[in-house]
All heavy atoms as an XYZ file, in Angstrom:
719
protein
N     -17.263    -28.636      4.864
C     -16.824    -27.991      3.648
C     -15.361    -27.628      3.768
O     -14.918    -27.095      4.777
C     -17.640    -26.743      3.378
C     -17.022    -25.848      2.317
S     -17.770    -24.214      2.186
C     -19.007    -24.552      0.993
N     -14.588    -27.959      2.766
C     -13.180    -27.568      2.737
C     -13.077    -26.061      2.568
O     -13.805    -25.461      1.816
C     -12.471    -28.203      1.536
C     -12.081    -29.613      1.689
C     -11.272    -30.007      0.468
C     -10.764    -31.397      0.520
N     -10.005    -31.761     -0.645
N     -12.163    -25.468      3.294
C     -11.839    -24.063      3.090
C     -10.336    -23.943      3.218
O      -9.723    -24.624      4.029
C     -12.530    -23.162      4.112
C     -12.286    -21.706      3.791
C     -13.271    -20.810      4.431
C     -12.895    -19.405      4.007
N     -13.798    -18.420      4.394
N      -9.769    -23.094      2.444
C      -8.326    -23.033      2.358
C      -7.877    -21.593      2.442
O      -8.421    -20.732      1.758
C      -7.902    -23.646      1.020
C      -6.462    -23.598      0.611
C      -5.620    -24.491      1.523
C      -6.336    -24.093     -0.811
N      -6.889    -21.347      3.266
C      -6.197    -20.064      3.223
C      -4.787    -20.393      2.801
O      -4.099    -21.161      3.475
C      -6.225    -19.349      4.582
C      -7.658    -19.019      4.942
C      -5.357    -18.107      4.553
C      -7.853    -18.352      6.258
N      -4.380    -19.856      1.673
C      -3.092    -20.168      1.111
C      -2.112    -19.030      1.357
O      -2.362    -17.920      0.941
C      -3.195    -20.434     -0.399
C      -4.134    -21.596     -0.658
C      -1.824    -20.696     -1.001
C      -4.419    -21.826     -2.093
N      -1.062    -19.342      2.031
C       0.004    -18.367      2.220
C       1.107    -18.725      1.246
O       1.722    -19.774      1.377
C       0.520    -18.405      3.643
N       1.304    -17.904      0.271
C       2.329    -18.165     -0.725
C       3.683    -17.855     -0.119
O       3.944    -16.749      0.309
C       2.099    -17.309     -1.956
N       4.500    -18.855     -0.045
C       5.804    -18.757      0.581
C       5.631    -18.506      2.077
O       4.539    -18.357      2.572
C       6.672    -17.680     -0.074
N       6.695    -18.468      2.799
C       6.598    -18.330      4.258
C       6.110    -16.953      4.693
O       5.601    -16.769      5.787
C       7.930    -18.654      4.910
O       8.913    -17.760      4.456
N       6.261    -15.962      3.848
C       5.821    -14.616      4.209
C       4.325    -14.429      3.976
O       3.763    -13.437      4.403
C       6.545    -13.563      3.343
O       6.228    -13.777      1.977
C       8.042    -13.610      3.541
N       3.687    -15.363      3.292
C       2.277    -15.229      2.995
C       2.009    -14.370      1.781
O       0.861    -14.080      1.458
N       3.027    -13.969      1.076
C       2.888    -13.090     -0.083
C       3.666    -13.676     -1.259
O       4.764    -14.181     -1.094
C       3.433    -11.680      0.223
C       2.613    -11.048      1.348
C       3.431    -10.796     -0.999
C       3.145     -9.731      1.833
N       3.042    -13.631     -2.445
C       3.740    -14.084     -3.640
C       4.287    -12.862     -4.372
O       3.549    -11.918     -4.639
C       2.797    -14.864     -4.569
C       3.541    -15.538     -5.659
C       4.140    -16.757     -5.442
C       3.690    -14.933     -6.888
C       4.875    -17.386     -6.445
C       4.411    -15.550     -7.892
C       5.002    -16.782     -7.662
N       5.557    -12.896     -4.711
C       6.198    -11.769     -5.378
C       6.299    -12.020     -6.865
O       6.666    -13.113     -7.290
C       7.602    -11.545     -4.798
C       7.663    -11.270     -3.299
C       9.107    -11.228     -2.839
C       6.957     -9.977     -2.978
N       5.990    -11.008     -7.655
C       6.169    -11.074     -9.093
C       7.551    -10.538     -9.424
O       8.036     -9.621     -8.760
C       5.098    -10.239     -9.812
C       3.723    -10.901     -9.835
C       2.911    -10.443     -8.639
C       3.002    -10.535    -11.094
N       8.158    -11.071    -10.441
C       9.549    -10.729    -10.744
C       9.717     -9.419    -11.531
O      10.735     -8.763    -11.400
C      10.199    -11.852    -11.533
N       8.742     -9.053    -12.321
C       8.907     -7.868    -13.173
C       8.974     -6.588    -12.356
O       8.415     -6.506    -11.275
C       7.765     -7.785    -14.163
N       9.649     -5.592    -12.899
C       9.768     -4.300    -12.218
C       8.486     -3.495    -12.282
O       8.152     -2.772    -11.368
C      10.909     -3.497    -12.823
S      12.516     -4.259    -12.589
N       7.791     -3.579    -13.385
C       6.569     -2.806    -13.565
C       5.449     -3.741    -13.975
O       5.281     -4.047    -15.161
C       6.788     -1.711    -14.627
O       5.603     -0.992    -14.815
N       4.698     -4.231    -13.008
C       3.628     -5.180    -13.283
C       2.317     -4.457    -13.559
O       2.073     -3.377    -13.031
C       3.453     -6.131    -12.101
C       4.659     -7.026    -11.920
O       4.970     -7.792    -12.794
N       5.326     -6.895    -10.789
N       1.476     -5.102    -14.366
C       0.130     -4.569    -14.595
C      -0.873     -5.645    -14.208
O      -0.507     -6.735    -13.775
C      -0.051     -4.084    -16.031
C       0.119     -5.180    -17.078
O       0.089     -6.383    -16.728
O       0.287     -4.833    -18.254
N      -2.149     -5.358    -14.352
C      -3.190     -6.310    -13.980
C      -3.058     -7.641    -14.704
O      -3.319     -8.689    -14.127
N      -2.642     -7.600    -15.963
C      -2.471     -8.831    -16.738
C      -1.387     -9.722    -16.129
O      -1.539    -10.933    -16.063
C      -2.133     -8.507    -18.206
C      -2.036     -9.725    -19.071
C      -1.752     -9.360    -20.519
C      -1.611    -10.620    -21.346
N      -1.236    -10.340    -22.729
N      -0.294     -9.101    -15.646
C       0.769     -9.864    -14.993
C       0.247    -10.583    -13.749
O       0.553    -11.751    -13.515
C       1.946     -8.973    -14.605
C       2.656     -8.380    -15.800
O       2.798     -9.063    -16.824
O       3.051     -7.206    -15.710
N      -0.534     -9.869    -12.940
C      -1.094    -10.456    -11.724
C      -2.030    -11.623    -12.086
O      -1.985    -12.674    -11.470
C      -1.850     -9.407    -10.920
C      -0.948     -8.594    -10.017
C      -0.155     -7.594    -10.557
C      -0.899     -8.808     -8.661
C       0.689     -6.843     -9.749
C      -0.092     -8.067     -7.830
C       0.718     -7.077     -8.374
N      -2.876    -11.402    -13.089
C      -3.821    -12.432    -13.531
C      -3.095    -13.690    -13.964
O      -3.371    -14.803    -13.487
C      -4.672    -11.870    -14.696
C      -5.588    -12.887    -15.356
C      -6.173    -12.294    -16.627
C      -7.111    -13.182    -17.386
N      -6.715    -14.552    -17.594
N      -2.142    -13.555    -14.871
C      -1.421    -14.696    -15.415
C      -0.591    -15.404    -14.354
O      -0.547    -16.629    -14.298
C      -0.550    -14.259    -16.594
C      -1.370    -13.847    -17.803
C      -0.534    -13.261    -18.932
O       0.694    -13.028    -18.738
O      -1.112    -13.030    -20.007
N       0.056    -14.639    -13.491
C       0.887    -15.227    -12.441
C       0.017    -15.997    -11.454
O       0.357    -17.103    -11.046
C       1.706    -14.146    -11.743
C       2.675    -14.744    -10.770
O       2.314    -15.105     -9.663
N       3.931    -14.852    -11.187
N      -1.119    -15.432    -11.059
C      -2.015    -16.104    -10.108
C      -2.569    -17.393    -10.690
O      -2.673    -18.405     -9.991
C      -3.141    -15.170     -9.687
N      -2.907    -17.400    -11.965
C      -3.406    -18.620    -12.611
C      -2.364    -19.728    -12.545
O      -2.664    -20.871    -12.197
C      -3.807    -18.338    -14.068
C      -5.050    -17.493    -14.188
C      -5.314    -16.949    -15.580
O      -4.425    -17.023    -16.468
O      -6.435    -16.426    -15.791
N      -1.119    -19.382    -12.867
C      -0.037    -20.367    -12.819
C       0.231    -20.827    -11.386
O       0.464    -22.013    -11.123
C       1.227    -19.782    -13.438
N       0.178    -19.891    -10.429
C       0.451    -20.228     -9.041
C      -0.598    -21.190     -8.498
O      -0.279    -22.154     -7.806
C       0.528    -18.962     -8.184
C       0.828    -19.262     -6.747
C       2.047    -19.808     -6.384
C      -0.098    -19.010     -5.761
C       2.327    -20.110     -5.047
C       0.163    -19.296     -4.437
C       1.383    -19.848     -4.085
N      -1.880    -20.963     -8.794
C      -2.957    -21.828     -8.311
C      -2.754    -23.245     -8.840
O      -3.076    -24.220     -8.152
C      -4.342    -21.246     -8.665
C      -4.594    -20.017     -7.785
C      -5.440    -22.291     -8.510
C      -5.796    -19.201     -8.185
N      -2.213    -23.398    -10.026
C      -1.969    -24.714    -10.612
C      -0.617    -25.302    -10.195
O      -0.241    -26.380    -10.625
C      -2.070    -24.642    -12.125
C      -3.477    -24.326    -12.606
C      -3.618    -24.255    -14.120
O      -2.602    -24.447    -14.832
O      -4.729    -23.998    -14.599
N       0.131    -24.608     -9.323
C       1.475    -25.041     -8.935
C       1.470    -26.128     -7.874
O       0.466    -26.370     -7.181
C       2.269    -23.829     -8.405
O       1.819    -23.494     -7.093
N       2.621    -26.777     -7.712
C       2.759    -27.802     -6.680
C       2.712    -27.203     -5.286
O       2.319    -27.892     -4.344
C       4.077    -28.597     -6.863
O       5.171    -27.688     -6.853
C       4.057    -29.397     -8.148
N       3.086    -25.941     -5.128
C       3.003    -25.303     -3.807
C       1.555    -25.253     -3.320
O       1.268    -25.578     -2.176
C       3.610    -23.905     -3.841
C       3.668    -23.280     -2.453
C       4.430    -21.973     -2.412
O       5.102    -21.628     -3.394
O       4.333    -21.293     -1.388
N       0.641    -24.854     -4.167
C      -0.768    -24.803     -3.798
C      -1.308    -26.235     -3.638
O      -2.052    -26.517     -2.710
C      -1.598    -23.999     -4.819
C      -3.083    -24.101     -4.510
C      -1.166    -22.552     -4.788
N      -0.874    -27.149     -4.495
C      -1.292    -28.548     -4.370
C      -0.914    -29.100     -2.999
O      -1.732    -29.750     -2.343
C      -0.615    -29.394     -5.456
C      -0.902    -30.884     -5.340
C      -0.114    -31.720     -6.347
O       0.493    -31.165     -7.268
O      -0.115    -32.939     -6.183
N       0.290    -28.811     -2.539
C       0.745    -29.281     -1.234
C      -0.120    -28.715     -0.120
O      -0.545    -29.439      0.785
C       2.212    -28.875     -1.019
O       2.995    -29.507     -2.049
C       2.713    -29.292      0.338
N      -0.436    -27.421     -0.183
C      -1.226    -26.790      0.863
C      -2.689    -27.200      0.823
O      -3.334    -27.333      1.856
C      -1.096    -25.271      0.769
C       0.292    -24.770      1.118
C       0.376    -23.261      1.129
O      -0.523    -22.591      1.620
N       1.439    -22.729      0.585
N      -3.224    -27.435     -0.371
C      -4.648    -27.748     -0.519
C      -4.933    -29.243     -0.440
O      -6.072    -29.632     -0.194
C      -5.161    -27.189     -1.841
N      -3.910    -30.058     -0.696
C      -4.127    -31.488     -0.715
C      -4.831    -31.962     -1.962
O      -5.390    -33.060     -2.001
N      -4.826    -31.165     -3.005
C      -5.415    -31.527     -4.298
C      -4.735    -30.727     -5.394
O      -4.108    -29.695     -5.132
C      -6.941    -31.254     -4.329
O      -7.491    -31.793     -5.530
C      -7.278    -29.785     -4.197
N      -4.860    -31.209     -6.607
C      -4.332    -30.453     -7.751
C      -5.432    -29.570     -8.315
O      -6.620    -29.855     -8.161
C      -3.833    -31.407     -8.858
O      -4.929    -32.254     -9.254
C      -2.671    -32.230     -8.386
N      -5.036    -28.499     -8.975
C      -5.985    -27.598     -9.621
C      -5.618    -27.445    -11.092
O      -4.444    -27.394    -11.444
C      -5.978    -26.219     -8.959
C      -6.577    -26.219     -7.577
C      -5.753    -26.215     -6.452
C      -7.953    -26.252     -7.391
C      -6.317    -26.233     -5.178
C      -8.506    -26.281     -6.117
C      -7.675    -26.267     -5.008
N      -6.637    -27.393    -11.933
C      -6.469    -27.125    -13.361
C      -7.459    -26.051    -13.754
O      -8.336    -25.669    -12.981
C      -6.734    -28.407    -14.199
O      -8.071    -28.842    -13.946
C      -5.739    -29.493    -13.882
N      -7.335    -25.595    -14.990
C      -8.267    -24.619    -15.573
C      -8.426    -23.361    -14.717
O      -9.504    -22.792    -14.626
C      -9.644    -25.252    -15.815
C      -9.586    -26.412    -16.770
O      -8.817    -26.324    -17.752
O     -10.301    -27.407    -16.564
N      -7.330    -22.930    -14.080
C      -7.384    -21.687    -13.294
C      -7.685    -20.512    -14.205
O      -7.127    -20.388    -15.298
C      -6.069    -21.464    -12.552
N      -8.570    -19.653    -13.762
C      -8.958    -18.470    -14.510
C      -9.154    -17.337    -13.511
O      -9.923    -17.463    -12.557
C     -10.254    -18.739    -15.264
O     -10.661    -17.574    -15.944
N      -8.442    -16.244    -13.736
C      -8.502    -15.111    -12.815
C      -8.955    -13.856    -13.529
O      -8.756    -13.695    -14.728
C      -7.123    -14.847    -12.210
S      -6.454    -16.223    -11.263
N      -9.545    -12.952    -12.748
C      -9.850    -11.617    -13.249
C      -8.573    -10.795    -13.102
O      -7.687    -11.142    -12.323
C     -10.987    -10.950    -12.454
O     -10.586    -10.830    -11.094
C     -12.274    -11.756    -12.560
N      -8.480     -9.708    -13.829
C      -7.366     -8.764    -13.617
C      -7.777     -7.780    -12.541
O      -8.912     -7.286    -12.561
C      -7.084     -7.986    -14.904
C      -6.412     -8.783    -15.988
C      -6.061     -7.923    -17.202
O      -5.803     -6.718    -17.053
O      -6.062     -8.474    -18.305
N      -6.865     -7.477    -11.598
C      -7.206     -6.408    -10.671
C      -7.356     -5.104    -11.457
O      -6.614     -4.853    -12.414
C      -5.999     -6.354     -9.717
C      -4.912     -7.115    -10.377
C      -5.537     -8.014    -11.387
N      -8.345     -4.293    -11.107
C      -8.584     -3.057    -11.863
C      -7.456     -2.048    -11.674
O      -7.205     -1.247    -12.554
C      -9.922     -2.438    -11.489
O      -9.990     -2.177    -10.113
N      -6.792     -2.130    -10.521
C      -5.625     -1.279    -10.259
C      -4.561     -2.138     -9.590
O      -4.886     -3.079     -8.877
C      -5.967     -0.125     -9.320
C      -6.948      0.866     -9.872
C      -7.154      1.991     -8.894
C      -8.529      1.796     -8.279
N      -8.855      2.764     -7.262
N      -3.311     -1.805     -9.830
C      -2.230     -2.508     -9.162
C      -1.757     -1.615     -8.014
O      -0.796     -0.876     -8.129
C      -1.083     -2.844    -10.137
C       0.052     -3.531     -9.413
C      -1.593     -3.720    -11.265
N      -2.537     -1.683     -6.932
C      -2.171     -0.946     -5.726
C      -2.641     -1.714     -4.507
O      -3.594     -2.507     -4.583
C      -2.739      0.466     -5.728
C      -4.235      0.566     -5.741
C      -4.730      2.000     -5.803
O      -4.183      2.820     -6.565
O      -5.695      2.299     -5.082
N      -1.957     -1.521     -3.400
C      -2.238     -2.256     -2.188
C      -3.724     -2.169     -1.823
O      -4.331     -1.110     -1.903
C      -1.391     -1.747     -1.044
N      -4.293     -3.321     -1.473
C      -5.683     -3.384     -1.058
C      -6.659     -3.763     -2.158
O      -7.772     -4.162     -1.894
N      -6.230     -3.630     -3.404
C      -7.095     -4.003     -4.539
C      -7.289     -5.511     -4.523
O      -6.374     -6.263     -4.212
C      -6.441     -3.563     -5.847
C      -7.331     -3.657     -7.041
C      -8.493     -2.700     -7.008
O      -8.385     -1.613     -6.421
O      -9.538     -3.049     -7.576
N      -8.492     -5.968     -4.829
C      -8.770     -7.412     -4.815
C      -9.096     -7.908     -6.205
O      -9.485     -7.144     -7.090
C      -9.953     -7.729     -3.864
O     -11.112     -7.052     -4.335
C      -9.641     -7.331     -2.439
N      -8.897     -9.214     -6.397
C      -9.315     -9.881     -7.615
C      -9.637    -11.328     -7.281
O      -9.369    -11.793     -6.169
C      -8.295     -9.720     -8.742
C      -6.915    -10.287     -8.528
C      -6.488    -11.391     -9.255
C      -6.014     -9.691     -7.653
C      -5.210    -11.898     -9.097
C      -4.730    -10.190     -7.492
C      -4.321    -11.307     -8.219
N     -10.269    -12.026     -8.192
C     -10.754    -13.371     -7.911
C     -10.280    -14.350     -8.972
O      -9.938    -13.982    -10.096
C     -12.281    -13.419     -7.864
O     -12.814    -13.008     -9.125
C     -12.838    -12.539     -6.752
N     -10.288    -15.627     -8.580
C      -9.934    -16.716     -9.496
C     -10.870    -17.891     -9.233
O     -11.461    -18.011     -8.160
C      -8.511    -17.198     -9.256
S      -7.216    -15.967     -9.477
N     -10.981    -18.747    -10.239
C     -11.635    -20.039    -10.082
C     -10.687    -21.090    -10.638
O      -9.830    -20.789    -11.469
C     -12.969    -20.123    -10.840
O     -12.737    -19.916    -12.222
C     -13.976    -19.137    -10.293
N     -10.836    -22.311    -10.153
C     -10.048    -23.448    -10.654
C     -10.804    -24.721    -10.324
O     -11.655    -24.738     -9.425
C      -8.649    -23.452    -10.032
N     -10.488    -25.779    -11.045
C     -11.146    -27.068    -10.854
C     -10.180    -28.019    -10.150
O      -9.020    -28.160    -10.575
C     -11.577    -27.656    -12.206
C     -12.225    -29.026    -12.041
C     -12.525    -26.685    -12.924
N     -10.649    -28.640     -9.049
C      -9.793    -29.572     -8.313
C      -9.833    -30.975     -8.933
O     -10.550    -31.220     -9.908
C     -10.113    -29.581     -6.821
C     -11.410    -30.285     -6.435
O     -12.027    -30.970     -7.300
O     -11.812    -30.158     -5.270
N      -9.048    -31.887     -8.357
C      -8.908    -33.244     -8.900
C     -10.234    -34.019     -8.891
O     -10.397    -34.967     -9.655
C      -7.856    -34.015     -8.120
N     -11.177    -33.621     -8.033
C     -12.478    -34.299     -7.968
C     -13.510    -33.662     -8.896
O     -14.679    -34.066     -8.904
C     -13.027    -34.266     -6.542
C     -12.180    -35.100     -5.584
O     -11.634    -36.132     -6.010
O     -12.064    -34.692     -4.408
N     -13.107    -32.621     -9.635
C     -14.018    -31.956    -10.564
C     -14.818    -30.816     -9.954
O     -15.671    -30.247    -10.603
N     -14.519    -30.480     -8.672
C     -15.209    -29.362     -8.012
C     -14.566    -28.038     -8.402
O     -13.332    -27.938     -8.467
C     -15.151    -29.516     -6.492
C     -15.850    -30.729     -5.897
C     -15.539    -30.842     -4.420
C     -17.347    -30.641     -6.143
N     -15.386    -27.026     -8.639
C     -14.868    -25.697     -8.950
C     -14.678    -24.920     -7.636
O     -15.569    -24.899     -6.795
C     -15.843    -24.943     -9.882
O     -15.962    -25.687    -11.097
C     -15.322    -23.531    -10.192
N     -13.512    -24.346     -7.495
C     -13.153    -23.557     -6.311
C     -13.132    -22.083     -6.665
O     -12.765    -21.691     -7.788
C     -11.784    -23.942     -5.803
C     -11.707    -25.240     -5.078
C     -12.113    -26.472     -5.509
C     -11.134    -25.443     -3.799
N     -11.845    -27.410     -4.562
C     -11.241    -26.814     -3.496
C     -10.542    -24.598     -2.855
C     -10.779    -27.362     -2.303
C     -10.084    -25.140     -1.665
C     -10.212    -26.512     -1.398
N     -13.497    -21.231     -5.696
C     -13.363    -19.782     -5.815
C     -12.212    -19.349     -4.900
O     -12.091    -19.801     -3.763
C     -14.644    -19.084     -5.341
C     -15.819    -19.358     -6.252
O     -15.635    -19.344     -7.467
O     -16.931    -19.587     -5.728
N     -11.363    -18.444     -5.418
C     -10.243    -17.887     -4.664
C     -10.371    -16.381     -4.619
O     -10.744    -15.764     -5.612
C      -8.909    -18.251     -5.328
C      -8.608    -19.729     -5.343
C      -9.004    -20.521     -6.393
C      -7.925    -20.317     -4.277
C      -8.733    -21.887     -6.412
C      -7.653    -21.673     -4.293
C      -8.051    -22.456     -5.362
N     -10.020    -15.787     -3.489
C      -9.953    -14.335     -3.343
C      -8.488    -13.956     -3.131
O      -7.814    -14.595     -2.323
C     -10.802    -13.868     -2.162
C     -12.270    -14.131     -2.385
O     -12.830    -13.739     -3.397
N     -12.908    -14.824     -1.463
N      -8.064    -12.920     -3.835
C      -6.674    -12.480     -3.752
C      -6.648    -10.979     -3.490
O      -7.559    -10.249     -3.911
C      -5.939    -12.769     -5.063
C      -5.890    -14.246     -5.454
C      -7.108    -14.655     -6.250
C      -4.636    -14.523     -6.261
N      -5.595    -10.520     -2.824
C      -5.417     -9.105     -2.524
C      -4.032     -8.664     -2.980
O      -3.032     -9.312     -2.660
C      -5.560     -8.860     -1.004
O      -6.845     -9.309     -0.586
C      -5.396     -7.385     -0.684
N      -3.989     -7.559     -3.697
C      -2.722     -6.957     -4.089
C      -2.076     -6.375     -2.835
O      -2.725     -5.629     -2.090
C      -2.933     -5.841     -5.145
C      -1.619     -5.135     -5.453
C      -3.556     -6.421     -6.404
N      -0.820     -6.730     -2.587
C      -0.095     -6.220     -1.428
C       0.811     -5.043     -1.799
O       1.065     -4.168     -0.985
C       0.744     -7.322     -0.777
C      -0.073     -8.522     -0.311
C      -1.226     -8.156      0.561
C      -0.874     -8.243      2.009
N      -1.981     -7.903      2.901
N       1.316     -5.064     -3.020
C       2.161     -3.987     -3.537
C       2.190     -4.106     -5.055
O       1.567     -5.007     -5.607
C       3.587     -4.091     -2.974
O       4.302     -5.156     -3.628
N       2.938     -3.252     -5.722
C       3.005     -3.338     -7.187
C       3.703     -4.606     -7.651
O       3.665     -4.933     -8.835
C       3.675     -2.117     -7.775
C       5.137     -1.984     -7.435
C       5.780     -0.735     -8.027
O       5.071      0.271     -8.176
O       6.989     -0.795     -8.317
N       4.332     -5.346     -6.732
C       5.046     -6.566     -7.100
C       4.600     -7.800     -6.321
O       5.281     -8.815     -6.368
C       6.554     -6.369     -6.879
C       7.126     -5.333     -7.805
O       6.808     -5.297     -8.973
N       7.929     -4.444     -7.259
N       3.473     -7.736     -5.617
C       3.080     -8.905     -4.839
C       1.571     -8.974     -4.614
O       0.867     -7.960     -4.663
C       3.797     -8.908     -3.491
O       3.398     -7.801     -2.708
N       1.113    -10.187     -4.361
C      -0.298    -10.422     -4.018
C      -0.345    -11.560     -3.014
O       0.630    -12.277     -2.808
C      -1.142    -10.751     -5.257
C      -0.747    -12.053     -5.952
C      -1.258    -13.269     -5.518
C       0.163    -12.049     -6.999
C      -0.891    -14.454     -6.141
C       0.534    -13.216     -7.609
C       0.007    -14.422     -7.190
O       0.380    -15.589     -7.787
N      -1.510    -11.721     -2.430
C      -1.732    -12.793     -1.454
C      -3.068    -13.458     -1.749
O      -4.055    -12.790     -2.006
C      -1.743    -12.183     -0.050
C      -2.004    -13.167      1.060
C      -1.940    -12.501      2.426
O      -2.325    -11.314      2.545
O      -1.498    -13.158      3.348
N      -3.064    -14.792     -1.718
C      -4.337    -15.515     -1.809
C      -4.888    -15.545     -0.388
O      -4.294    -16.115      0.508
C      -4.149    -16.933     -2.349
C      -3.605    -16.880     -3.778
C      -5.487    -17.700     -2.324
C      -3.289    -18.231     -4.388
N      -6.033    -14.881     -0.188
C      -6.566    -14.764      1.167
C      -7.479    -15.897      1.543
O      -7.608    -16.224      2.720
C      -7.300    -13.421      1.357
O      -8.305    -13.294      0.349
C      -6.327    -12.255      1.257
N      -8.155    -16.525      0.575
C      -8.930    -17.713      0.861
C      -9.338    -18.416     -0.414
O      -9.288    -17.846     -1.498
C     -10.143    -17.410      1.736
C     -11.216    -16.624      0.989
O     -11.014    -15.430      0.740
O     -12.266    -17.205      0.679
N      -9.729    -19.653     -0.235
C     -10.209    -20.462     -1.342
C     -11.129    -21.531     -0.812
O     -10.884    -22.075      0.262
N     -12.195    -21.809     -1.520
C     -13.157    -22.825     -1.097
C     -13.919    -23.333     -2.306
O     -14.110    -22.612     -3.275
C     -14.125    -22.239     -0.061
N     -14.382    -24.586     -2.229
C     -15.217    -25.098     -3.328
C     -16.548    -24.349     -3.383
O     -17.064    -23.956     -2.353
C     -15.442    -26.576     -2.969
C     -14.718    -26.847     -1.714
C     -14.166    -25.577     -1.197
N     -17.056    -24.204     -4.573
C     -18.375    -23.567     -4.727
C     -19.415    -24.482     -4.094
O     -19.289    -25.707     -4.162
C     -18.696    -23.340     -6.202
C     -17.801    -22.326     -6.853
C     -18.082    -22.141     -8.334
O     -18.870    -22.869     -8.943
N     -17.422    -21.165     -8.930
N     -20.446    -23.883     -3.487
C     -21.498    -24.710     -2.851
C     -22.274    -25.519     -3.879
O     -22.356    -25.247     -4.994
C     -22.412    -23.702     -2.184
C     -21.935    -22.350     -2.549
C     -20.668    -22.491     -3.348
């Protein structure tokens, strides 16, 4: 089974540009990031139809999830963790069983 740990950028954290982010910003940014060429390069496949939940709070340690469909039509689950009010990390991703 494929399993993926995605480190966004060399620091392992993806930074959001806005000064005051909310859960919607994290959701929308993560959806776009999962469909990006950076994730494609790390995963060895493209992703479409990314859909994420909003983190209930924008504070370190809060988690949220996403799903996306790979080039073979498999649906993947992703787990993400808020690192700060301006960053998150994708901690793992794997196709659904």
